[in-house]
PDBQT receptor file of N, H, CA, C and O in Angstrom, charges set to zero:
ATOM      1  N   MET A   1      68.102  -6.731  18.060  1.00  0.00    +0.000 N 
ATOM      2  CA  MET A   1      69.322  -6.188  18.615  1.00  0.00    +0.000 C 
ATOM      3  C   MET A   1      70.395  -7.264  18.741  1.00  0.00    +0.000 C 
ATOM      4  O   MET A   1      71.556  -7.026  18.405  1.00  0.00    +0.000 OA
ATOM      5  N   ILE A   2      70.021  -8.426  19.216  1.00  0.00    +0.000 N 
ATOM      6  H   ILE A   2      69.078  -8.620  19.489  1.00  0.00    +0.000 HD
ATOM      7  CA  ILE A   2      70.993  -9.492  19.427  1.00  0.00    +0.000 C 
ATOM      8  C   ILE A   2      71.625  -9.938  18.112  1.00  0.00    +0.000 C 
ATOM      9  O   ILE A   2      72.765 -10.402  18.089  1.00  0.00    +0.000 OA
ATOM     10  N   ARG A   3      70.890  -9.797  17.036  1.00  0.00    +0.000 N 
ATOM     11  H   ARG A   3      69.964  -9.420  17.054  1.00  0.00    +0.000 HD
ATOM     12  CA  ARG A   3      71.426 -10.241  15.747  1.00  0.00    +0.000 C 
ATOM     13  C   ARG A   3      72.530  -9.323  15.244  1.00  0.00    +0.000 C 
ATOM     14  O   ARG A   3      73.248  -9.691  14.314  1.00  0.00    +0.000 OA
ATOM     15  N   LEU A   4      72.685  -8.147  15.826  1.00  0.00    +0.000 N 
ATOM     16  H   LEU A   4      72.101  -7.848  16.581  1.00  0.00    +0.000 HD
ATOM     17  CA  LEU A   4      73.713  -7.203  15.402  1.00  0.00    +0.000 C 
ATOM     18  C   LEU A   4      74.998  -7.288  16.233  1.00  0.00    +0.000 C 
ATOM     19  O   LEU A   4      75.918  -6.497  16.025  1.00  0.00    +0.000 OA
ATOM     20  N   PHE A   5      75.067  -8.232  17.165  1.00  0.00    +0.000 N 
ATOM     21  H   PHE A   5      74.319  -8.874  17.334  1.00  0.00    +0.000 HD
ATOM     22  CA  PHE A   5      76.253  -8.345  18.010  1.00  0.00    +0.000 C 
ATOM     23  C   PHE A   5      77.504  -8.717  17.221  1.00  0.00    +0.000 C 
ATOM     24  O   PHE A   5      78.617  -8.452  17.677  1.00  0.00    +0.000 OA
ATOM     25  N   PHE A   6      77.345  -9.322  16.054  1.00  0.00    +0.000 N 
ATOM     26  H   PHE A   6      76.442  -9.538  15.683  1.00  0.00    +0.000 HD
ATOM     27  CA  PHE A   6      78.522  -9.671  15.268  1.00  0.00    +0.000 C 
ATOM     28  C   PHE A   6      79.246  -8.425  14.759  1.00  0.00    +0.000 C 
ATOM     29  O   PHE A   6      80.422  -8.498  14.403  1.00  0.00    +0.000 OA
ATOM     30  N   LEU A   7      78.557  -7.283  14.722  1.00  0.00    +0.000 N 
ATOM     31  H   LEU A   7      77.602  -7.223  15.012  1.00  0.00    +0.000 HD
ATOM     32  CA  LEU A   7      79.180  -6.047  14.259  1.00  0.00    +0.000 C 
ATOM     33  C   LEU A   7      80.153  -5.460  15.279  1.00  0.00    +0.000 C 
ATOM     34  O   LEU A   7      81.113  -4.790  14.899  1.00  0.00    +0.000 OA
ATOM     35  N   LEU A   8      79.918  -5.702  16.556  1.00  0.00    +0.000 N 
ATOM     36  H   LEU A   8      79.138  -6.246  16.864  1.00  0.00    +0.000 HD
ATOM     37  CA  LEU A   8      80.752  -5.117  17.598  1.00  0.00    +0.000 C 
ATOM     38  C   LEU A   8      82.219  -5.526  17.477  1.00  0.00    +0.000 C 
ATOM     39  O   LEU A   8      83.077  -4.643  17.479  1.00  0.00    +0.000 OA
ATOM     40  N   PRO A   9      82.556  -6.809  17.373  1.00  0.00    +0.000 N 
ATOM     41  CA  PRO A   9      83.975  -7.146  17.236  1.00  0.00    +0.000 C 
ATOM     42  C   PRO A   9      84.574  -6.678  15.915  1.00  0.00    +0.000 C 
ATOM     43  O   PRO A   9      85.761  -6.360  15.851  1.00  0.00    +0.000 OA
ATOM     44  N   ILE A  10      83.765  -6.633  14.863  1.00  0.00    +0.000 N 
ATOM     45  H   ILE A  10      82.801  -6.892  14.914  1.00  0.00    +0.000 HD
ATOM     46  CA  ILE A  10      84.276  -6.152  13.571  1.00  0.00    +0.000 C 
ATOM     47  C   ILE A  10      84.651  -4.678  13.678  1.00  0.00    +0.000 C 
ATOM     48  O   ILE A  10      85.720  -4.271  13.225  1.00  0.00    +0.000 OA
ATOM     49  N   VAL A  11      83.781  -3.890  14.271  1.00  0.00    +0.000 N 
ATOM     50  H   VAL A  11      82.912  -4.221  14.639  1.00  0.00    +0.000 HD
ATOM     51  CA  VAL A  11      84.054  -2.458  14.427  1.00  0.00    +0.000 C 
ATOM     52  C   VAL A  11      85.247  -2.234  15.345  1.00  0.00    +0.000 C 
ATOM     53  O   VAL A  11      86.112  -1.409  15.052  1.00  0.00    +0.000 OA
ATOM     54  N   MET A  12      85.298  -2.964  16.453  1.00  0.00    +0.000 N 
ATOM     55  H   MET A  12      84.596  -3.634  16.692  1.00  0.00    +0.000 HD
ATOM     56  CA  MET A  12      86.400  -2.796  17.391  1.00  0.00    +0.000 C 
ATOM     57  C   MET A  12      87.739  -3.214  16.774  1.00  0.00    +0.000 C 
ATOM     58  O   MET A  12      88.757  -2.564  17.011  1.00  0.00    +0.000 OA
ATOM     59  N   CYS A  13      87.744  -4.285  15.989  1.00  0.00    +0.000 N 
ATOM     60  H   CYS A  13      86.916  -4.812  15.796  1.00  0.00    +0.000 HD
ATOM     61  CA  CYS A  13      88.975  -4.717  15.323  1.00  0.00    +0.000 C 
ATOM     62  C   CYS A  13      89.405  -3.711  14.259  1.00  0.00    +0.000 C 
ATOM     63  O   CYS A  13      90.599  -3.478  14.071  1.00  0.00    +0.000 OA
ATOM     64  N   CYS A  14      88.442  -3.116  13.565  1.00  0.00    +0.000 N 
ATOM     65  H   CYS A  14      87.472  -3.305  13.717  1.00  0.00    +0.000 HD
ATOM     66  CA  CYS A  14      88.784  -2.093  12.569  1.00  0.00    +0.000 C 
ATOM     67  C   CYS A  14      89.396  -0.863  13.238  1.00  0.00    +0.000 C 
ATOM     68  O   CYS A  14      90.366  -0.297  12.734  1.00  0.00    +0.000 OA
ATOM     69  N   VAL A  15      88.838  -0.458  14.353  1.00  0.00    +0.000 N 
ATOM     70  H   VAL A  15      88.050  -0.918  14.763  1.00  0.00    +0.000 HD
ATOM     71  CA  VAL A  15      89.388   0.685  15.096  1.00  0.00    +0.000 C 
ATOM     72  C   VAL A  15      90.786   0.352  15.596  1.00  0.00    +0.000 C 
ATOM     73  O   VAL A  15      91.688   1.186  15.512  1.00  0.00    +0.000 OA
ATOM     74  N   TRP A  16      90.976  -0.850  16.112  1.00  0.00    +0.000 N 
ATOM     75  H   TRP A  16      90.244  -1.528  16.179  1.00  0.00    +0.000 HD
ATOM     76  CA  TRP A  16      92.289  -1.270  16.593  1.00  0.00    +0.000 C 
ATOM     77  C   TRP A  16      93.282  -1.308  15.431  1.00  0.00    +0.000 C 
ATOM     78  O   TRP A  16      94.415  -0.857  15.595  1.00  0.00    +0.000 OA
ATOM     79  N   TRP A  17      92.905  -1.817  14.293  1.00  0.00    +0.000 N 
ATOM     80  H   TRP A  17      91.985  -2.184  14.161  1.00  0.00    +0.000 HD
ATOM     81  CA  TRP A  17      93.780  -1.869  13.126  1.00  0.00    +0.000 C 
ATOM     82  C   TRP A  17      94.150  -0.452  12.678  1.00  0.00    +0.000 C 
ATOM     83  O   TRP A  17      95.304  -0.183  12.345  1.00  0.00    +0.000 OA
ATOM     84  N   TRP A  18      93.159   0.455  12.672  1.00  0.00    +0.000 N 
ATOM     85  H   TRP A  18      92.221   0.236  12.943  1.00  0.00    +0.000 HD
ATOM     86  CA  TRP A  18      93.405   1.847  12.322  1.00  0.00    +0.000 C 
ATOM     87  C   TRP A  18      94.413   2.469  13.291  1.00  0.00    +0.000 C 
ATOM     88  O   TRP A  18      95.331   3.168  12.863  1.00  0.00    +0.000 OA
ATOM     89  N   TYR A  19      94.249   2.221  14.582  1.00  0.00    +0.000 N 
ATOM     90  H   TYR A  19      93.503   1.653  14.930  1.00  0.00    +0.000 HD
ATOM     91  CA  TYR A  19      95.173   2.742  15.593  1.00  0.00    +0.000 C 
ATOM     92  C   TYR A  19      96.591   2.217  15.353  1.00  0.00    +0.000 C 
ATOM     93  O   TYR A  19      97.557   2.977  15.421  1.00  0.00    +0.000 OA
ATOM     94  N   LEU A  20      96.713   0.922  15.076  1.00  0.00    +0.000 N 
ATOM     95  H   LEU A  20      95.929   0.305  15.021  1.00  0.00    +0.000 HD
ATOM     96  CA  LEU A  20      98.032   0.342  14.835  1.00  0.00    +0.000 C 
ATOM     97  C   LEU A  20      98.692   0.966  13.605  1.00  0.00    +0.000 C 
ATOM     98  O   LEU A  20      99.887   1.259  13.624  1.00  0.00    +0.000 OA
ATOM     99  N   ASN A  21      97.926   1.166  12.551  1.00  0.00    +0.000 N 
ATOM    100  H   ASN A  21      96.955   0.928  12.536  1.00  0.00    +0.000 HD
ATOM    101  CA  ASN A  21      98.486   1.782  11.343  1.00  0.00    +0.000 C 
ATOM    102  C   ASN A  21      98.928   3.219  11.583  1.00  0.00    +0.000 C 
ATOM    103  O   ASN A  21      99.971   3.634  11.078  1.00  0.00    +0.000 OA
ATOM    104  N   ASN A  22      98.160   3.976  12.334  1.00  0.00    +0.000 N 
ATOM    105  H   ASN A  22      97.313   3.639  12.744  1.00  0.00    +0.000 HD
ATOM    106  CA  ASN A  22      98.514   5.367  12.607  1.00  0.00    +0.000 C 
ATOM    107  C   ASN A  22      99.732   5.491  13.502  1.00  0.00    +0.000 C 
ATOM    108  O   ASN A  22     100.454   6.485  13.421  1.00  0.00    +0.000 OA
ATOM    109  N   ARG A  23      99.974   4.515  14.346  1.00  0.00    +0.000 N 
ATOM    110  H   ARG A  23      99.388   3.708  14.413  1.00  0.00    +0.000 HD
ATOM    111  CA  ARG A  23     101.139   4.540  15.245  1.00  0.00    +0.000 C 
ATOM    112  C   ARG A  23     102.322   3.756  14.680  1.00  0.00    +0.000 C 
ATOM    113  O   ARG A  23     103.330   3.568  15.361  1.00  0.00    +0.000 OA
ATOM    114  N   ASN A  24     102.196   3.302  13.437  1.00  0.00    +0.000 N 
ATOM    115  H   ASN A  24     101.377   3.454  12.884  1.00  0.00    +0.000 HD
ATOM    116  CA  ASN A  24     103.254   2.557  12.741  1.00  0.00    +0.000 C 
ATOM    117  C   ASN A  24     103.649   1.261  13.448  1.00  0.00    +0.000 C 
ATOM    118  O   ASN A  24     104.829   0.915  13.511  1.00  0.00    +0.000 OA
ATOM    119  N   TYR A  25     102.656   0.551  13.978  1.00  0.00    +0.000 N 
ATOM    120  H   TYR A  25     101.697   0.832  13.927  1.00  0.00    +0.000 HD
ATOM    121  CA  TYR A  25     102.868  -0.776  14.532  1.00  0.00    +0.000 C 
ATOM    122  C   TYR A  25     102.453  -1.803  13.485  1.00  0.00    +0.000 C 
ATOM    123  O   TYR A  25     101.607  -1.531  12.634  1.00  0.00    +0.000 OA
ATOM    124  N   SER A  26     103.048  -2.963  13.559  1.00  0.00    +0.000 N 
ATOM    125  H   SER A  26     103.736  -3.183  14.251  1.00  0.00    +0.000 HD
ATOM    126  CA  SER A  26     102.650  -4.035  12.648  1.00  0.00    +0.000 C 
ATOM    127  C   SER A  26     101.465  -4.794  13.244  1.00  0.00    +0.000 C 
ATOM    128  O   SER A  26     101.167  -4.671  14.432  1.00  0.00    +0.000 OA
ATOM    129  N   LEU A  27     100.798  -5.575  12.401  1.00  0.00    +0.000 N 
ATOM    130  H   LEU A  27     101.040  -5.675  11.436  1.00  0.00    +0.000 HD
ATOM    131  CA  LEU A  27      99.689  -6.392  12.903  1.00  0.00    +0.000 C 
ATOM    132  C   LEU A  27     100.188  -7.436  13.890  1.00  0.00    +0.000 C 
ATOM    133  O   LEU A  27      99.473  -7.806  14.820  1.00  0.00    +0.000 OA
ATOM    134  N   LYS A  28     101.403  -7.906  13.693  1.00  0.00    +0.000 N 
ATOM    135  H   LYS A  28     101.984  -7.605  12.937  1.00  0.00    +0.000 HD
ATOM    136  CA  LYS A  28     101.973  -8.896  14.610  1.00  0.00    +0.000 C 
ATOM    137  C   LYS A  28     102.158  -8.295  16.009  1.00  0.00    +0.000 C 
ATOM    138  O   LYS A  28     101.938  -8.970  17.014  1.00  0.00    +0.000 OA
ATOM    139  N   GLU A  29     102.560  -7.033  16.063  1.00  0.00    +0.000 N 
ATOM    140  H   GLU A  29     102.739  -6.484  15.246  1.00  0.00    +0.000 HD
ATOM    141  CA  GLU A  29     102.729  -6.373  17.356  1.00  0.00    +0.000 C 
ATOM    142  C   GLU A  29     101.385  -6.122  18.042  1.00  0.00    +0.000 C 
ATOM    143  O   GLU A  29     101.320  -6.058  19.270  1.00  0.00    +0.000 OA
ATOM    144  N   GLY A  30     100.326  -5.981  17.268  1.00  0.00    +0.000 N 
ATOM    145  H   GLY A  30     100.379  -6.033  16.270  1.00  0.00    +0.000 HD
ATOM    146  CA  GLY A  30      99.006  -5.715  17.824  1.00  0.00    +0.000 C 
ATOM    147  C   GLY A  30      98.139  -6.944  17.981  1.00  0.00    +0.000 C 
ATOM    148  O   GLY A  30      96.950  -6.822  18.275  1.00  0.00    +0.000 OA
ATOM    149  N   LEU A  31      98.701  -8.120  17.795  1.00  0.00    +0.000 N 
ATOM    150  H   LEU A  31      99.668  -8.219  17.556  1.00  0.00    +0.000 HD
ATOM    151  CA  LEU A  31      97.930  -9.364  17.867  1.00  0.00    +0.000 C 
ATOM    152  C   LEU A  31      97.273  -9.559  19.231  1.00  0.00    +0.000 C 
ATOM    153  O   LEU A  31      96.142 -10.038  19.311  1.00  0.00    +0.000 OA
ATOM    154  N   LYS A  32      97.967  -9.194  20.292  1.00  0.00    +0.000 N 
ATOM    155  H   LYS A  32      98.886  -8.805  20.227  1.00  0.00    +0.000 HD
ATOM    156  CA  LYS A  32      97.402  -9.354  21.636  1.00  0.00    +0.000 C 
ATOM    157  C   LYS A  32      96.135  -8.512  21.791  1.00  0.00    +0.000 C 
ATOM    158  O   LYS A  32      95.192  -8.934  22.460  1.00  0.00    +0.000 OA
ATOM    159  N   GLY A  33      96.107  -7.341  21.185  1.00  0.00    +0.000 N 
ATOM    160  H   GLY A  33      96.873  -6.999  20.641  1.00  0.00    +0.000 HD
ATOM    161  CA  GLY A  33      94.913  -6.489  21.238  1.00  0.00    +0.000 C 
ATOM    162  C   GLY A  33      93.735  -7.120  20.529  1.00  0.00    +0.000 C 
ATOM    163  O   GLY A  33      92.603  -7.042  21.007  1.00  0.00    +0.000 OA
ATOM    164  N   PHE A  34      93.998  -7.756  19.375  1.00  0.00    +0.000 N 
ATOM    165  H   PHE A  34      94.918  -7.820  18.987  1.00  0.00    +0.000 HD
ATOM    166  CA  PHE A  34      92.915  -8.450  18.670  1.00  0.00    +0.000 C 
ATOM    167  C   PHE A  34      92.367  -9.602  19.511  1.00  0.00    +0.000 C 
ATOM    168  O   PHE A  34      91.159  -9.839  19.542  1.00  0.00    +0.000 OA
ATOM    169  N   ILE A  35      93.253 -10.304  20.184  1.00  0.00    +0.000 N 
ATOM    170  H   ILE A  35      94.233 -10.111  20.160  1.00  0.00    +0.000 HD
ATOM    171  CA  ILE A  35      92.819 -11.413  21.044  1.00  0.00    +0.000 C 
ATOM    172  C   ILE A  35      91.963 -10.883  22.192  1.00  0.00    +0.000 C 
ATOM    173  O   ILE A  35      90.918 -11.457  22.501  1.00  0.00    +0.000 OA
ATOM    174  N   TYR A  36      92.397  -9.791  22.827  1.00  0.00    +0.000 N 
ATOM    175  H   TYR A  36      93.246  -9.325  22.577  1.00  0.00    +0.000 HD
ATOM    176  CA  TYR A  36      91.610  -9.187  23.905  1.00  0.00    +0.000 C 
ATOM    177  C   TYR A  36      90.235  -8.748  23.412  1.00  0.00    +0.000 C 
ATOM    178  O   TYR A  36      89.237  -8.941  24.106  1.00  0.00    +0.000 OA
ATOM    179  N   ILE A  37      90.178  -8.164  22.232  1.00  0.00    +0.000 N 
ATOM    180  H   ILE A  37      90.989  -8.007  21.669  1.00  0.00    +0.000 HD
ATOM    181  CA  ILE A  37      88.903  -7.719  21.662  1.00  0.00    +0.000 C 
ATOM    182  C   ILE A  37      87.982  -8.913  21.448  1.00  0.00    +0.000 C 
ATOM    183  O   ILE A  37      86.805  -8.857  21.806  1.00  0.00    +0.000 OA
ATOM    184  N   LEU A  38      88.497  -9.981  20.875  1.00  0.00    +0.000 N 
ATOM    185  H   LEU A  38      89.453 -10.027  20.585  1.00  0.00    +0.000 HD
ATOM    186  CA  LEU A  38      87.665 -11.162  20.612  1.00  0.00    +0.000 C 
ATOM    187  C   LEU A  38      87.203 -11.834  21.898  1.00  0.00    +0.000 C 
ATOM    188  O   LEU A  38      86.059 -12.279  21.984  1.00  0.00    +0.000 OA
ATOM    189  N   VAL A  39      88.078 -11.914  22.898  1.00  0.00    +0.000 N 
ATOM    190  H   VAL A  39      89.008 -11.552  22.828  1.00  0.00    +0.000 HD
ATOM    191  CA  VAL A  39      87.688 -12.520  24.180  1.00  0.00    +0.000 C 
ATOM    192  C   VAL A  39      86.636 -11.657  24.872  1.00  0.00    +0.000 C 
ATOM    193  O   VAL A  39      85.647 -12.178  25.387  1.00  0.00    +0.000 OA
ATOM    194  N   PHE A  40      86.843 -10.352  24.885  1.00  0.00    +0.000 N 
ATOM    195  H   PHE A  40      87.647  -9.929  24.467  1.00  0.00    +0.000 HD
ATOM    196  CA  PHE A  40      85.876  -9.442  25.510  1.00  0.00    +0.000 C 
ATOM    197  C   PHE A  40      84.500  -9.571  24.857  1.00  0.00    +0.000 C 
ATOM    198  O   PHE A  40      83.485  -9.660  25.548  1.00  0.00    +0.000 OA
ATOM    199  N   ASN A  41      84.474  -9.580  23.543  1.00  0.00    +0.000 N 
ATOM    200  H   ASN A  41      85.299  -9.507  22.982  1.00  0.00    +0.000 HD
ATOM    201  CA  ASN A  41      83.199  -9.676  22.835  1.00  0.00    +0.000 C 
ATOM    202  C   ASN A  41      82.555 -11.039  23.022  1.00  0.00    +0.000 C 
ATOM    203  O   ASN A  41      81.329 -11.127  23.090  1.00  0.00    +0.000 OA
ATOM    204  N   THR A  42      83.335 -12.092  23.106  1.00  0.00    +0.000 N 
ATOM    205  H   THR A  42      84.331 -12.020  23.050  1.00  0.00    +0.000 HD
ATOM    206  CA  THR A  42      82.785 -13.423  23.367  1.00  0.00    +0.000 C 
ATOM    207  C   THR A  42      82.121 -13.465  24.733  1.00  0.00    +0.000 C 
ATOM    208  O   THR A  42      81.014 -13.983  24.874  1.00  0.00    +0.000 OA
ATOM    209  N   VAL A  43      82.793 -12.921  25.738  1.00  0.00    +0.000 N 
ATOM    210  H   VAL A  43      83.693 -12.499  25.624  1.00  0.00    +0.000 HD
ATOM    211  CA  VAL A  43      82.222 -12.887  27.093  1.00  0.00    +0.000 C 
ATOM    212  C   VAL A  43      80.955 -12.044  27.102  1.00  0.00    +0.000 C 
ATOM    213  O   VAL A  43      79.967 -12.421  27.732  1.00  0.00    +0.000 OA
ATOM    214  N   LEU A  44      80.971 -10.925  26.420  1.00  0.00    +0.000 N 
ATOM    215  H   LEU A  44      81.774 -10.619  25.909  1.00  0.00    +0.000 HD
ATOM    216  CA  LEU A  44      79.808 -10.043  26.371  1.00  0.00    +0.000 C 
ATOM    217  C   LEU A  44      78.609 -10.736  25.721  1.00  0.00    +0.000 C 
ATOM    218  O   LEU A  44      77.496 -10.675  26.245  1.00  0.00    +0.000 OA
ATOM    219  N   VAL A  45      78.831 -11.380  24.604  1.00  0.00    +0.000 N 
ATOM    220  H   VAL A  45      79.735 -11.429  24.178  1.00  0.00    +0.000 HD
ATOM    221  CA  VAL A  45      77.743 -12.079  23.912  1.00  0.00    +0.000 C 
ATOM    222  C   VAL A  45      77.232 -13.239  24.757  1.00  0.00    +0.000 C 
ATOM    223  O   VAL A  45      76.022 -13.446  24.852  1.00  0.00    +0.000 OA
ATOM    224  N   LEU A  46      78.131 -13.993  25.368  1.00  0.00    +0.000 N 
ATOM    225  H   LEU A  46      79.113 -13.825  25.290  1.00  0.00    +0.000 HD
ATOM    226  CA  LEU A  46      77.696 -15.109  26.225  1.00  0.00    +0.000 C 
ATOM    227  C   LEU A  46      76.871 -14.609  27.406  1.00  0.00    +0.000 C 
ATOM    228  O   LEU A  46      75.890 -15.246  27.790  1.00  0.00    +0.000 OA
ATOM    229  N   PHE A  47      77.259 -13.481  27.981  1.00  0.00    +0.000 N 
ATOM    230  H   PHE A  47      78.056 -12.963  27.669  1.00  0.00    +0.000 HD
ATOM    231  CA  PHE A  47      76.484 -12.903  29.078  1.00  0.00    +0.000 C 
ATOM    232  C   PHE A  47      75.069 -12.555  28.625  1.00  0.00    +0.000 C 
ATOM    233  O   PHE A  47      74.098 -12.893  29.302  1.00  0.00    +0.000 OA
ATOM    234  N   PHE A  48      74.953 -11.886  27.494  1.00  0.00    +0.000 N 
ATOM    235  H   PHE A  48      75.742 -11.611  26.944  1.00  0.00    +0.000 HD
ATOM    236  CA  PHE A  48      73.631 -11.494  27.017  1.00  0.00    +0.000 C 
ATOM    237  C   PHE A  48      72.791 -12.702  26.612  1.00  0.00    +0.000 C 
ATOM    238  O   PHE A  48      71.580 -12.711  26.834  1.00  0.00    +0.000 OA
ATOM    239  N   VAL A  49      73.405 -13.703  26.033  1.00  0.00    +0.000 N 
ATOM    240  H   VAL A  49      74.389 -13.696  25.853  1.00  0.00    +0.000 HD
ATOM    241  CA  VAL A  49      72.675 -14.924  25.690  1.00  0.00    +0.000 C 
ATOM    242  C   VAL A  49      72.173 -15.599  26.964  1.00  0.00    +0.000 C 
ATOM    243  O   VAL A  49      71.039 -16.075  27.015  1.00  0.00    +0.000 OA
ATOM    244  N   MET A  50      73.023 -15.639  27.992  1.00  0.00    +0.000 N 
ATOM    245  H   MET A  50      73.945 -15.252  27.951  1.00  0.00    +0.000 HD
ATOM    246  CA  MET A  50      72.617 -16.237  29.260  1.00  0.00    +0.000 C 
ATOM    247  C   MET A  50      71.457 -15.455  29.871  1.00  0.00    +0.000 C 
ATOM    248  O   MET A  50      70.527 -16.057  30.408  1.00  0.00    +0.000 OA
ATOM    249  N   MET A  51      71.496 -14.132  29.797  1.00  0.00    +0.000 N 
ATOM    250  H   MET A  51      72.251 -13.643  29.361  1.00  0.00    +0.000 HD
ATOM    251  CA  MET A  51      70.403 -13.315  30.332  1.00  0.00    +0.000 C 
ATOM    252  C   MET A  51      69.108 -13.556  29.564  1.00  0.00    +0.000 C 
ATOM    253  O   MET A  51      68.032 -13.595  30.161  1.00  0.00    +0.000 OA
ATOM    254  N   ILE A  52      69.200 -13.716  28.261  1.00  0.00    +0.000 N 
ATOM    255  H   ILE A  52      70.074 -13.684  27.776  1.00  0.00    +0.000 HD
ATOM    256  CA  ILE A  52      67.998 -14.000  27.468  1.00  0.00    +0.000 C 
ATOM    257  C   ILE A  52      67.418 -15.356  27.862  1.00  0.00    +0.000 C 
ATOM    258  O   ILE A  52      66.203 -15.493  28.007  1.00  0.00    +0.000 OA
ATOM    259  N   ILE A  53      68.270 -16.343  28.035  1.00  0.00    +0.000 N 
ATOM    260  H   ILE A  53      69.257 -16.231  27.917  1.00  0.00    +0.000 HD
ATOM    261  CA  ILE A  53      67.803 -17.679  28.412  1.00  0.00    +0.000 C 
ATOM    262  C   ILE A  53      67.184 -17.659  29.813  1.00  0.00    +0.000 C 
ATOM    263  O   ILE A  53      66.135 -18.264  30.037  1.00  0.00    +0.000 OA
ATOM    264  N   LEU A  54      67.823 -16.972  30.743  1.00  0.00    +0.000 N 
ATOM    265  H   LEU A  54      68.675 -16.480  30.561  1.00  0.00    +0.000 HD
ATOM    266  CA  LEU A  54      67.315 -16.941  32.116  1.00  0.00    +0.000 C 
ATOM    267  C   LEU A  54      66.010 -16.164  32.268  1.00  0.00    +0.000 C 
ATOM    268  O   LEU A  54      65.181 -16.499  33.114  1.00  0.00    +0.000 OA
ATOM    269  N   THR A  55      65.832 -15.145  31.464  1.00  0.00    +0.000 N 
ATOM    270  H   THR A  55      66.506 -14.873  30.777  1.00  0.00    +0.000 HD
ATOM    271  CA  THR A  55      64.632 -14.318  31.609  1.00  0.00    +0.000 C 
ATOM    272  C   THR A  55      63.517 -14.704  30.657  1.00  0.00    +0.000 C 
ATOM    273  O   THR A  55      62.430 -14.127  30.707  1.00  0.00    +0.000 OA
ATOM    274  N   HIS A  56      63.766 -15.646  29.815  1.00  0.00    +0.000 N 
ATOM    275  H   HIS A  56      64.649 -16.115  29.774  1.00  0.00    +0.000 HD
ATOM    276  CA  HIS A  56      62.744 -16.036  28.842  1.00  0.00    +0.000 C 
ATOM    277  C   HIS A  56      61.766 -16.943  29.450  1.00  0.00    +0.000 C 
ATOM    278  O   HIS A  56      60.828 -17.378  28.781  1.00  0.00    +0.000 OA
TER     279      HIS A  56
């Protein structure tokens, strides 16, 4: 399961890109959303890695 965590930010960024295209926003206007997605996923992965280390 942990090996599939790289898919989460890819899927979320694709959905965000799709949303921006449908609302006629540019990628530059949606850059903050991509940053939020990457930060959220980084925190999520770090949390799960920490839990694996602590419970192992």
